ROSE-4610 file (N, C-alpha, C; in Angstrom, 1 decimal, always signed):
// ROSE-4610
residu = [X/X/X/X/X/X/X/X/X/X/X/X/X/X/X/X/X/X/X/X/X/X/X/X/X/X/X/X/X/X/X/X/X/X/X/X/X/X/X/X/X/X/X/X/X/X/X/X/X/X/X/X/X/X/X/X/X/X/X/X/X/X/X/X/X/X/X/X/X/X/X/X/X/X/X/X/X/X/X/X/X/X/X/X/X/X/X/X/X/X/X/X/X/X/X/X/X/X/X/X/X/X/X/X/X/X/X/X/X/X/X/X/X/X/X/X/X/X/X/X/X/X/X/X/X/X/X/X/X/X/X/X/X/X/X/X/X/X/X/X/X/X/X/X/X/X/X/X/X/X/X/X/X/X/X/X/X/X/X/X/X/X/X/X/X/X/X/X/X/X/X/X/X/X/X/X/X/X/X/X/X/X/X/X/X/X/X/X/X/X/X/X/X/X/X/X/X/X/X/X/X/X/X/X/X/X/X/X/X/X/X/X/X/X/X/X/X/X/X/X/X/X/X/X/X/X/X/X/X/X/X/X/X/X/X/X/X/X/X/X/X/X/X/X/X/X/X/X/X/X/X/X/X/X/X/X/X/X/X/X/X/X/X/X/X/X/X/X/X/X/X/X/X/X/X/X/X/X/X/X/X/X/X/X/X]
num = [1/1/1/2/2/2/3/3/3/4/4/4/5/5/5/6/6/6/7/7/7/8/8/8/9/9/9/10/10/10/11/11/11/12/12/12/13/13/13/14/14/14/15/15/15/16/16/16/17/17/17/18/18/18/19/19/19/20/20/20/21/21/21/22/22/22/23/23/23/24/24/24/25/25/25/26/26/26/27/27/27/28/28/28/29/29/29/30/30/30/31/31/31/32/32/32/33/33/33/34/34/34/35/35/35/36/36/36/37/37/37/38/38/38/39/39/39/40/40/40/41/41/41/42/42/42/43/43/43/44/44/44/45/45/45/46/46/46/47/47/47/48/48/48/49/49/49/50/50/50/51/51/51/52/52/52/53/53/53/54/54/54/55/55/55/56/56/56/57/57/57/58/58/58/59/59/59/60/60/60/61/61/61/62/62/62/63/63/63/64/64/64/65/65/65/66/66/66/67/67/67/68/68/68/69/69/69/70/70/70/71/71/71/72/72/72/73/73/73/74/74/74/75/75/75/76/76/76/77/77/77/78/78/78/79/79/79/80/80/80/81/81/81/82/82/82/83/83/83/84/84/84/85/85/85/86/86/86/87/87/87/88/88/88/89/89/89/90/90/90/91/91/91/92/92/92/93/93/93/94/94/94/95/95/95]
x = [-15.1/-14.8/-13.9/-13.9/-13.4/-12.0/-10.6/-9.5/-8.9/-8.0/-7.5/-6.2/-5.6/-4.4/-3.7/-2.2/-1.5/-0.7/-0.7/+0.0/+1.1/+2.4/+3.4/+3.4/+3.9/+3.9/+3.0/+1.9/+0.5/+0.0/+0.9/+0.7/+1.5/+2.1/+3.2/+2.4/+3.3/+2.5/+2.0/+2.8/+2.5/+1.6/+1.8/+1.3/-0.3/-0.4/-1.7/-2.3/-1.9/-2.7/-3.3/-2.2/-2.7/-4.0/-3.8/-4.8/-6.4/-6.1/-7.3/-7.8/-7.0/-7.5/-8.2/-7.5/-8.0/-9.2/-9.1/-10.6/-11.7/-11.5/-12.2/-12.9/-12.3/-12.5/-13.3/-13.4/-14.0/-13.5/-11.9/-11.2/-11.1/-10.6/-10.2/-8.4/-8.1/-7.0/-6.0/-5.1/-4.5/-3.1/-3.0/-2.1/-1.1/+0.3/+1.5/+2.5/+2.5/+3.2/+3.4/+4.9/+4.8/+5.5/+5.4/+5.7/+6.9/+8.0/+9.5/+10.0/+9.2/+9.5/+9.4/+8.6/+8.9/+10.2/+10.8/+12.0/+13.2/+13.0/+14.1/+14.0/+13.2/+12.8/+12.1/+11.6/+11.4/+9.9/+9.1/+7.8/+7.1/+8.1/+7.6/+7.7/+8.2/+8.1/+6.8/+6.1/+5.1/+4.0/+3.6/+2.4/+1.1/+1.0/-0.1/-1.3/-1.0/-2.2/-2.9/-2.0/-2.1/-3.1/-2.6/-3.2/-4.8/-4.7/-6.2/-7.1/-6.4/-7.3/-7.7/-6.9/-7.2/-8.5/-8.3/-9.1/-10.6/-10.7/-12.1/-12.9/-11.4/-12.2/-12.5/-11.8/-11.8/-13.0/-13.5/-14.5/-13.9/-12.9/-12.5/-10.8/-10.2/-9.2/-8.7/-7.8/-7.4/-5.8/-5.4/-4.0/-3.4/-2.0/-1.1/+0.0/+0.5/+1.7/+2.6/+3.2/+4.0/+5.4/+6.8/+7.7/+8.2/+8.3/+8.6/+9.8/+10.6/+12.0/+11.5/+10.5/+10.4/+9.7/+10.5/+10.3/+8.9/+9.0/+7.9/+6.5/+6.4/+5.4/+5.1/+5.6/+5.2/+4.8/+5.5/+5.0/+3.8/+3.4/+2.0/+1.1/+1.2/+0.4/+0.0/+1.2/+0.9/+0.4/+0.4/-0.2/-1.7/-1.8/-3.3/-4.0/-3.5/-4.3/-3.5/-4.4/-3.9/-4.2/-3.1/-3.3/-2.9/-4.1/-4.1/-3.0/-2.8/-2.1/-0.9/+0.3/+1.1/+1.7/+1.3/+1.9/+3.2/+4.3/+5.5/+5.7/+5.2/+5.6/+6.5/+7.2/+8.2/+9.1/+9.8/+10.7/+12.1/+13.0/+14.3/+14.8/+14.9/+15.5/+14.9/+14.0/+13.2/+13.1/+13.7/+13.6/+14.8]
y = [-10.5/-9.2/-8.5/-7.1/-6.3/-5.6/-6.2/-6.1/-4.8/-4.1/-3.1/-3.3/-3.4/-3.8/-2.9/-3.0/-1.9/-2.8/-2.3/-2.9/-2.0/-2.4/-1.5/-2.1/-1.1/-1.5/-2.0/-1.1/-1.9/-1.9/-0.7/-0.8/-1.7/-2.3/-3.4/-5.1/-5.9/-7.1/-7.9/-8.1/-8.7/-7.8/-6.6/-5.7/-5.7/-5.3/-5.2/-6.5/-7.6/-8.9/-8.9/-8.4/-8.5/-7.6/-6.4/-5.3/-6.0/-6.7/-7.3/-8.3/-9.1/-10.4/-9.9/-9.0/-8.4/-7.4/-6.9/-6.2/-6.9/-7.8/-9.0/-9.7/-9.7/-10.6/-9.4/-8.1/-7.4/-6.3/-6.6/-5.6/-4.3/-3.7/-2.3/-2.3/-1.5/-1.7/-0.1/-0.1/+1.0/+0.8/+1.3/+1.1/+2.3/+1.8/+3.0/+2.5/+3.5/+3.5/+4.4/+4.9/+6.4/+6.0/+4.9/+4.7/+4.8/+4.4/+4.5/+3.6/+2.6/+2.2/+2.9/+3.9/+4.4/+5.3/+5.7/+6.4/+5.7/+4.3/+3.1/+2.6/+2.2/+1.9/+2.6/+3.9/+4.8/+4.5/+5.0/+5.0/+3.6/+2.7/+1.4/+0.5/+1.6/+0.8/+1.3/+2.5/+3.4/+2.4/+2.6/+1.7/+2.3/+3.6/+4.4/+3.8/+3.1/+2.0/+1.4/+0.5/-0.4/+0.2/+1.3/+2.2/+2.3/+3.1/+3.2/+2.0/+0.8/-0.2/-0.4/-0.5/-0.9/-0.1/+1.4/+2.1/+2.0/+1.7/+1.1/-0.2/-1.1/-2.3/-2.7/-1.9/-2.3/-1.4/-1.6/-0.9/+0.0/-0.8/-0.5/+0.1/+0.1/+0.4/+2.0/+2.2/+3.6/+3.9/+4.7/+5.0/+5.8/+5.8/+6.8/+6.9/+8.1/+8.2/+8.5/+7.8/+7.8/+7.0/+7.5/+6.8/+6.1/+4.6/+4.0/+4.3/+5.0/+5.6/+6.9/+7.5/+8.7/+8.4/+8.6/+8.2/+9.3/+10.5/+11.4/+10.8/+10.7/+10.2/+8.7/+7.9/+6.6/+6.7/+7.8/+7.8/+8.6/+9.4/+10.1/+8.9/+8.0/+7.1/+6.1/+5.6/+5.0/+5.9/+7.0/+7.8/+7.9/+8.0/+8.3/+6.6/+5.6/+4.4/+3.3/+2.3/+1.2/-0.2/-1.0/-2.1/-3.5/-4.1/-5.5/-6.5/-6.0/-6.8/-5.9/-6.2/-5.4/-6.3/-6.0/-6.9/-5.7/-6.3/-5.5/-6.3/-5.5/-6.1/-5.2/-4.2/-3.1/-4.0/-3.4/-4.3/-3.6/-4.7/-4.3/-3.3/-2.8/-1.6/-0.3/-0.3/+0.8/+0.8/-0.3/-0.4/+0.2]
z = [+12.1/+12.7/+11.5/+11.6/+10.5/+11.0/+10.3/+10.5/+10.0/+11.0/+9.9/+9.5/+8.4/+7.7/+7.1/+7.4/+6.6/+5.3/+4.3/+3.4/+2.7/+2.9/+2.0/+0.7/+0.0/-1.4/-2.3/-1.6/-2.4/-3.5/-4.3/-5.8/-6.6/-6.0/-6.8/-6.7/-7.4/-7.6/-6.2/-5.3/-4.3/-3.3/-3.4/-2.4/-2.7/-4.1/-4.4/-4.3/-4.5/-4.3/-3.3/-2.0/-0.6/-0.2/-0.9/-0.9/-1.4/-2.4/-3.0/-2.3/-1.3/-0.7/+0.5/+1.2/+2.5/+2.1/+1.3/+1.0/+0.7/+0.1/-0.5/+0.8/+1.7/+3.1/+4.0/+3.8/+4.5/+5.3/+5.3/+6.0/+5.6/+6.5/+6.0/+5.7/+4.4/+4.0/+3.8/+4.4/+4.0/+3.2/+2.4/+1.3/+1.3/+1.6/+1.6/+0.1/-0.7/-2.0/-2.5/-2.6/-3.2/-4.9/-5.4/-6.7/-7.3/-6.0/-6.6/-7.5/-8.2/-9.2/-10.7/-10.3/-11.7/-11.7/-10.4/-10.4/-11.2/-10.3/-10.6/-12.2/-12.6/-13.9/-15.3/-14.8/-15.6/-15.8/-17.2/-17.3/-17.3/-17.8/-17.7/-16.5/-15.5/-14.0/-13.1/-14.0/-13.3/-12.6/-11.4/-10.9/-10.6/-10.9/-11.2/-11.6/-12.7/-13.2/-12.4/-11.5/-10.9/-9.4/-9.0/-7.9/-8.5/-9.6/-10.0/-10.2/-10.5/-10.6/-9.2/-8.1/-6.9/-6.2/-6.6/-6.3/-6.7/-7.9/-8.6/-8.3/-7.8/-7.8/-6.2/-5.3/-3.6/-3.1/-2.0/-1.2/+0.1/+0.6/+2.1/+2.0/+0.8/+0.4/+0.6/+1.4/+1.2/+0.7/+0.3/-0.3/+0.2/+0.7/+1.4/+0.7/-0.1/-0.9/+0.2/+0.8/+1.5/+1.4/+1.5/+1.4/+2.6/+2.8/+4.2/+4.6/+4.0/+4.5/+5.3/+4.9/+5.7/+7.0/+7.8/+9.2/+9.9/+9.9/+10.2/+9.5/+8.1/+7.5/+8.3/+8.5/+8.5/+10.4/+11.1/+12.4/+12.2/+11.6/+11.7/+11.2/+10.5/+9.8/+11.5/+12.0/+13.4/+14.3/+14.7/+15.7/+15.2/+14.0/+13.6/+13.4/+13.2/+13.2/+13.5/+14.3/+15.0/+14.0/+13.8/+12.8/+13.7/+12.7/+13.3/+12.8/+11.5/+10.7/+9.9/+9.6/+8.7/+7.8/+6.3/+5.5/+4.5/+4.8/+4.1/+2.9/+1.8/+0.4/-0.4/+0.4/-0.2/-0.9/-2.0/-2.9/-1.9/-2.0/-1.1/-1.6/-2.7/-3.4/-2.8/-2.4/-2.0/-0.3/+0.4/+1.7/+2.3]
C-alpha cells in the first residue's frame, strides 16, 4: 500500500534520509524545507545541493518551499493533502 508522507526539513541530513527511505519503499513523499540553514550559517549551510540531489534520485518526491512557521502555508498543505505519516525533522532553530 502506498502511503502519503510529509517530511519537514526534507533537505537536511535527517529529513533527506527519511525522504530517500520512504521514496525507496514506494511511498509518495512531500518535503517541506525553505533552506533556513543558509540564513543561519551562510553559503556553507545552503541545502539546495541536497534538494537537487533528492529531485534527481527519487521517483515520488515533491518539494514545497514553505517555512513551517508560516501558518497559512502549512494550513494550505493540509487542506490540499492528507498524510498517513509525518516526520518532523526540522531543526529546533527554525521551529
